[in-house]
C-alpha positions, 0 to 999 in steps of 0.5 A: 483402552485407545485404539492401536495406531497401525502406522507411525509417521513421525519424521515424515516430510512434505512441502506445502503449496508455497514449498515450505518444508513441514515435518510430522512431529506427532501422529495420533491417526490420519485425522490427528497429525501435528506438523512443524515447519522449519521456522518453528510454527506448529499446527494440527491437521489431517494426514491427507492435507499434509500429503497434498500440501494444503497446510498453511503456514502464516509465514509463507510469503503468500501475497505477491511473494513478499507479504505474509499474514504472521501470527497475532490478533489480526486473524483474517480467516473465515467467512466473516473477516473482521479485519478486512479494511486493514487487510485490503489496504495492506494488500493494495499497498503490496500490489502497487509495489510488487505487481508488474501487471499493475505497474504496467498501467500505473508506472509511477509505482515502479521502484516503490517498495514496502519496508520489511516490518510491513511484510508482516500483516500483523505489524501493518494492521496494528499501525493501521488501527493506531493511525486511521481516522475518518472524515465525513464524506471523504475516502481515506487513502494511504499516502507515502510521499506527502510527508517526504516528497519523492519518497518511494518506501511505504513505512510507519515513518513515511506514511499517513492517511489522507482524505482523498481531496488532499491526495488528489492535489498531488496527482500528476498527469505525466503522459498528457503534459509531455515534455513540459513542466508540471501544470503547463501545456502547449497550444500549437496554433498560437505557440503559447504555453498554458498554465492550469491547475485542478482542484477537487476534479475541476480544472482552472486555466491560469493564463497563456504565456510566451515561455514554459518557464513563465507558465510554470511560475504562475502554476507554482504560485497558484498551486502552493497557495491552493495547498496552503488554503486546503491545509487550513481548511483541514487543520483541526481534523488531520494529523499535525504532521500532515498539515505541517507538510502541506503548509511547507510543500514546494512545487518544483519545475522537476516535479 
């Protein structure tokens, strides 16, 4: 005969640390409590954890108040985290879009967002596994605006994994160039405009010119040829949609 439960706490309500409402729907003793959240998620726990709010709901928006872990095969709990690469990529993506402190030092991410589908880690991790690839001696990076220039939304349609050498082609130094077009700087003592370009961490001076517009045209021609050349180098090892976007890429004076 099972021991008698002295108190029945079915129907008792509490909030977890993310203010999600939870209700006891089955009480078999202080160490065996079945809790149900308002979204329908159920979990067994201890009564002490229920009272202290330590019960976790995979639908709590626990990452930058927007992302949640969800339910599925991509369980990243425990000491060994089998989906650490997927989770770290997802976490950094949300950080870029929703961490104001991060954006203070990287203002180019202000206004960027993540599509609603990818708020759920399960959905992002599945896309990651279906689209990630590796290239020897390259760091792979998640990019949102090579396929669609100027895009500010991370989504399955707009994102692609890119080797860091290709991604570095599109880094802009807005602060250093000031008011001048991309690829152009001003030499005050000679009142000339320098066109320069960077490839794989090495800067190349393309010449000095009398106007910023002419310097930009020189830069534009060189940069577009450079992007096409590198696209050809990687043609057989990157997704075709990435190769195609690189080959068609146009540098504009408003970049």
